[in-house]
C-alpha positions as CSV (number, residue, x, y, z in Angstrom):
1,X,78.3,117.7,88.8
2,X,75.2,119.9,89.0
3,X,74.4,119.1,92.7
4,X,77.8,120.1,94.1
5,X,77.9,123.3,91.9
6,X,74.8,124.5,93.7
7,X,76.1,123.6,97.2
8,X,78.6,126.5,98.0
9,X,79.5,125.4,101.5
10,X,80.4,121.8,100.4
11,X,82.3,123.1,97.4
12,X,84.4,125.4,99.6
13,X,84.9,122.5,102.0
14,X,86.1,120.3,99.2
15,X,88.5,123.0,98.0
16,X,89.9,123.5,101.5
17,X,90.5,119.8,102.0
18,X,92.1,119.5,98.6
19,X,94.5,122.3,99.4
20,X,95.5,120.5,102.7
21,X,96.0,117.2,100.8
22,X,98.2,118.9,98.2
23,X,100.3,120.6,100.9
24,X,100.9,117.4,102.8
25,X,101.6,115.4,99.6
26,X,104.2,117.9,98.3
27,X,105.9,118.1,101.7
28,X,106.1,114.3,101.9
29,X,107.6,114.1,98.4
30,X,110.2,116.7,99.3
31,X,111.1,114.8,102.4
32,X,111.4,111.5,100.4
33,X,113.5,112.7,97.5
34,X,115.7,115.2,99.3
35,X,116.5,113.3,102.5
36,X,116.6,109.7,101.4
37,X,120.0,108.8,100.0
38,X,118.9,105.5,98.4
39,X,115.7,105.9,96.5
40,X,114.7,102.3,96.5
41,X,113.0,99.6,98.5
42,X,109.5,98.8,99.6
43,X,109.2,101.5,102.2
44,X,110.4,104.4,100.0
45,X,108.3,103.5,97.0
46,X,105.2,102.8,99.0
47,X,105.4,106.2,100.6
48,X,106.1,107.8,97.3
49,X,103.2,106.2,95.5
50,X,100.8,107.0,98.4
51,X,101.9,110.6,98.4
52,X,101.3,110.9,94.7
53,X,97.9,109.5,95.2
54,X,97.2,112.1,97.9
55,X,98.1,114.8,95.4
56,X,96.4,113.5,92.3
57,X,93.2,112.1,93.8
58,X,91.7,115.4,94.9
59,X,92.7,117.0,91.5
60,X,90.8,114.5,89.4
61,X,87.9,114.5,91.8
62,X,87.5,118.3,91.5
63,X,87.9,118.1,87.7
64,X,85.1,115.5,87.5
65,X,82.7,116.9,90.1
66,X,82.7,120.4,88.7
67,X,82.4,119.3,85.1
68,X,85.8,120.6,84.1
69,X,86.5,117.1,82.7
70,X,83.2,116.2,81.0
71,X,83.9,112.8,79.7
72,X,82.9,110.4,82.5
73,X,84.8,107.3,81.5
74,X,88.4,108.6,81.4
75,X,87.8,110.8,84.4
76,X,86.5,107.9,86.5
77,X,89.4,105.7,85.3
78,X,91.9,108.3,86.5
79,X,90.0,108.8,89.8
80,X,90.2,105.1,90.6
81,X,93.8,104.7,89.5
82,X,94.8,107.5,91.9
83,X,92.6,105.9,94.5
84,X,94.5,102.7,94.1
85,X,98.0,104.3,94.4
86,X,96.8,106.3,97.5
87,X,95.1,103.4,99.4
88,X,96.9,100.2,98.6
89,X,100.5,101.4,99.3
90,X,99.4,102.6,102.8
91,X,99.3,99.0,104.1
92,X,102.6,98.2,102.5
93,X,104.2,101.1,104.3
94,X,103.0,99.6,107.6
95,X,104.2,96.2,106.5
96,X,107.7,97.4,105.4
97,X,108.4,99.0,108.8
98,X,107.8,95.7,110.6
99,X,111.2,94.5,109.4
100,X,112.7,97.1,111.7
101,X,111.6,95.0,114.7
102,X,110.3,91.7,113.5
103,X,112.6,88.8,112.2
104,X,110.0,86.0,112.2
105,X,110.2,85.1,108.5
106,X,107.1,82.8,108.4
107,X,104.9,85.4,110.1
108,X,106.1,88.2,107.7
109,X,105.5,85.9,104.8
110,X,101.9,85.2,105.9
111,X,101.3,88.9,106.4
112,X,102.7,89.6,102.9
113,X,100.4,87.0,101.3
114,X,97.3,88.5,103.1
115,X,98.3,92.0,101.8
116,X,98.7,90.7,98.3
117,X,95.4,88.9,98.4
118,X,93.5,92.0,99.7
119,X,95.3,94.3,97.4
120,X,94.1,92.3,94.4
121,X,90.7,91.0,95.5
122,X,89.3,94.2,97.0
123,X,90.9,96.9,94.8
124,X,90.4,95.7,91.2
125,X,86.6,94.9,91.6
126,X,86.3,98.4,93.3
127,X,87.8,100.1,90.3
128,X,85.8,98.0,87.7
129,X,82.4,98.2,89.5
130,X,82.8,101.9,90.3
131,X,83.6,102.8,86.8
132,X,80.7,100.7,85.3
133,X,78.2,101.9,87.9
134,X,78.9,105.6,87.4
135,X,79.8,105.9,83.8
136,X,77.5,103.3,82.1
137,X,73.9,102.0,82.3
138,X,74.9,98.3,82.1
139,X,72.7,97.3,85.0
140,X,70.2,99.5,86.9
141,X,71.1,97.7,90.2
142,X,74.8,98.3,89.8
143,X,75.0,101.8,91.5
144,X,73.3,100.4,94.6
145,X,75.7,97.4,94.7
146,X,78.6,99.8,94.2
147,X,77.7,101.7,97.3
148,X,77.6,98.5,99.3
149,X,80.9,97.3,97.9
150,X,82.6,100.6,98.7
151,X,81.7,100.2,102.3
152,X,82.9,96.6,102.3
153,X,86.3,97.4,100.9
154,X,86.6,100.4,103.3
155,X,86.0,98.2,106.3
156,X,88.5,95.6,105.0
157,X,91.3,98.1,104.5
158,X,90.5,99.7,107.9
159,X,90.7,96.4,109.7
160,X,93.9,95.5,107.8
161,X,95.7,98.8,108.7
162,X,94.5,98.6,112.3
163,X,95.8,95.1,112.7
164,X,99.2,96.1,111.3
165,X,99.4,99.1,113.6
166,X,98.5,97.0,116.6
167,X,101.2,94.4,115.6
168,X,103.7,97.2,115.3
169,X,102.9,98.4,118.8
170,X,103.3,94.9,120.2
171,X,106.7,94.3,118.4
172,X,108.0,97.7,119.6
173,X,107.1,96.8,123.2
174,X,108.9,93.5,122.8
175,X,112.0,95.0,121.2
176,X,112.4,97.9,123.7
177,X,111.9,95.4,126.5
178,X,114.8,93.3,125.1
179,X,117.1,96.3,124.7
180,X,116.6,97.6,128.3
181,X,114.4,95.7,130.7
182,X,111.3,97.7,131.4
183,X,111.2,98.8,135.1
184,X,107.5,99.7,135.2
185,X,104.5,99.9,132.9
186,X,104.9,102.4,130.1
187,X,102.0,104.5,131.0
188,X,103.4,105.2,134.5
189,X,106.4,107.4,135.0
190,X,106.0,108.4,138.6
191,X,108.8,106.2,140.0
192,X,111.9,108.2,141.0
193,X,114.1,105.3,140.3
194,X,113.2,105.1,136.7
195,X,116.3,105.7,134.5
196,X,116.3,108.2,131.7
197,X,116.6,105.4,129.1
198,X,113.6,103.6,130.6
199,X,111.6,106.8,130.6
200,X,112.4,107.2,126.9
201,X,111.2,103.7,126.2
202,X,107.9,104.4,128.0
203,X,107.7,107.7,126.1
204,X,108.2,105.9,122.7
205,X,105.6,103.3,123.5
206,X,103.1,105.9,124.7
207,X,103.7,108.1,121.7
208,X,103.3,105.0,119.4
209,X,100.0,104.1,121.1
210,X,98.6,107.7,121.0
211,X,99.4,108.2,117.3
212,X,97.9,104.8,116.3
213,X,94.7,105.7,118.3
214,X,94.6,108.9,116.3
215,X,94.9,107.0,113.1
216,X,92.1,104.6,114.1
217,X,89.9,107.6,115.1
218,X,90.5,109.2,111.6
219,X,89.6,105.9,109.9
220,X,86.5,105.5,112.0
221,X,85.5,109.1,111.1
222,X,85.9,108.3,107.4
223,X,84.0,105.1,107.8
224,X,81.1,106.9,109.5
225,X,81.0,109.6,106.8
226,X,80.9,106.8,104.1
227,X,78.0,105.0,105.9
228,X,76.1,108.3,106.1
229,X,76.2,108.6,102.3
230,X,78.1,112.0,102.4
231,X,79.8,111.2,99.1
232,X,81.4,114.5,98.3
233,X,82.7,115.0,101.9
234,X,84.0,111.5,102.1
235,X,85.8,111.7,98.7
236,X,87.5,115.0,99.6
237,X,88.3,114.0,103.2
238,X,89.9,110.6,102.3
239,X,93.1,112.0,100.6
240,X,93.5,114.5,103.5
241,X,93.3,111.7,106.1
242,X,95.7,109.4,104.1
243,X,98.2,112.3,103.9
244,X,98.0,112.8,107.7
245,X,98.6,109.1,108.2
246,X,101.7,109.2,106.0
247,X,103.1,112.2,108.0
248,X,102.4,110.2,111.2
249,X,104.3,107.3,109.8
250,X,107.4,109.5,109.5
251,X,107.0,110.7,113.1
252,X,106.7,107.1,114.4
253,X,109.7,105.8,112.4
254,X,111.8,108.9,113.2
255,X,111.3,108.4,117.0
256,X,112.0,104.7,117.0
257,X,115.1,105.0,114.7
258,X,116.6,107.6,117.0
259,X,116.4,105.4,120.0
260,X,117.7,102.4,118.1
261,X,120.6,104.3,116.7
262,X,121.6,105.7,120.1
263,X,121.4,102.3,121.8
264,X,123.0,100.0,119.1
265,X,126.8,99.8,119.2
266,X,128.7,99.3,115.9
267,X,131.0,96.3,115.2
268,X,134.0,98.4,116.3
269,X,132.3,99.2,119.6
270,X,131.6,102.9,118.8
271,X,128.0,104.1,119.2
272,X,126.4,105.3,116.0
273,X,124.0,108.1,116.4
274,X,123.3,110.6,119.2
275,X,120.4,112.4,120.8
276,X,120.6,115.1,118.2
277,X,120.4,112.8,115.2
278,X,117.2,112.6,113.3
279,X,115.8,110.7,110.4
280,X,116.8,113.6,108.1
281,X,120.5,113.1,109.0
282,X,120.3,109.4,108.6
283,X,118.7,109.8,105.2
284,X,121.3,112.3,104.0
285,X,124.4,110.6,105.3
286,X,123.4,106.9,105.0
287,X,124.8,104.2,107.2
288,X,126.6,101.3,105.6
289,X,126.4,97.8,107.0
290,X,128.0,94.5,106.1
291,X,125.7,92.5,103.8
292,X,126.8,89.0,104.7
293,X,129.1,87.5,107.3
294,X,131.2,84.6,106.1
295,X,130.2,82.6,109.1
296,X,126.7,83.9,109.5
297,X,123.4,83.2,107.9
298,X,121.8,85.5,105.4
299,X,118.3,86.6,106.6
300,X,115.3,87.6,104.5
301,X,115.6,91.0,102.9
302,X,113.2,93.8,103.6
303,X,112.3,96.5,101.2
304,X,115.7,98.2,101.5
305,X,117.9,95.0,101.6
306,X,118.2,94.4,105.3
307,X,120.0,91.1,106.1
308,X,120.4,89.0,109.2
309,X,123.6,90.2,110.7
310,X,123.6,88.2,113.9
311,X,122.3,89.3,117.1
312,X,118.9,91.0,117.5
313,X,120.3,94.5,118.3
314,X,122.6,94.5,115.3
315,X,119.8,93.4,113.0
316,X,117.6,96.2,114.2
317,X,120.4,98.7,113.7
318,X,120.9,97.5,110.1
319,X,117.2,97.6,109.4
320,X,116.7,101.1,110.6
321,X,119.7,102.3,108.6
322,X,118.4,100.7,105.4
323,X,114.9,102.1,105.8
324,X,116.0,105.7,106.0
325,X,119.2,105.5,103.9
C-alpha cells in the first residue's frame, strides 16, 4: 500500500517483526517434527498449524502491503486463511494440554463445545467481512463495521485463552497438591523445613503463573494497539506474539512433564524419567503405556490417545507420555 511505502520506520519495524516471527516459526517446526516420535494428536497438529500460520501470515501481509501481490481478493483470502490457522489452533493447544491434569469428562466436553462454537462463529465472519470490506465496495459502511468486528473477535479470543490459562494453573495446583502435600504457599520458600520436592512444586507453580501473566500482558498489548488503530503495527506484531506464546507453551509443558515423569512410578515399580530428562528425550524415545486394562474402565481419549489407566498418578504419567511422544 502507498501509505506504508512512505513510512520507512514502520516498514522497517514490520520487516523486523516478520523476521522474528519466521525464526520462531521455523524453530517450533523443527522441534515438532524432529523431536516428536508420533506426529499425530490434537496437541501436535494444533502446534504445527499455529506455527505455519506464524510463518505464512507475515509473508502474505508484506506481499499485500507493499504491492508485491497487487490483486486484492486472493491476497486477502490468503491473509485471512493464515490468520485462521495461526489464531484458532492456539486455543486448542491450551485445551489439549488440559488432559495432562484434568480427567473430568463433562467439563472437558463443555470446554470443547465452547471452543468449537467460538472457532466457527467468530472466525468465519471475520474472514468474510474482512475480505468484503477491504477488497470490494459492496457497502460503504462495511469497512467501519469490519474494524469494530475485529476488536470484538480479538477480545473474545483473548478472554478464551486467558480462561484456559487460568484453568490450567488451577489444575496444576490441584495435581501437584495431590502428588505431594503442599507444605506452604507456593510463593513463599523461606521455610527451612521445606523439602526439595515441595520446593520444586512451588517453583513449577510460580513459573506457570509468571509465564501466563506474560502471555496476558502480550495479549493486552496487542489489544491496546488494535484499539489505537495502529493497523500495520498490530498486523505485524500479532504473528510475533503468537509465536512467543507457542514457545512458552513448550516451556510450560516441558517443566510439568519432567516433574510428572520423575514422580510417577511405572507398573513394575521402577521410576521412569530423571532430573536430566527433558521433553526432547521423551519425544525421541517415546514411552509406551497399556491402552486398556481388562478389569479397568477405558477413559476419554485426548489428542494423542490417552486412556484412563486407573489411579490419578498413572493417568497423568500416561497423558504426559502421549503428549510428547
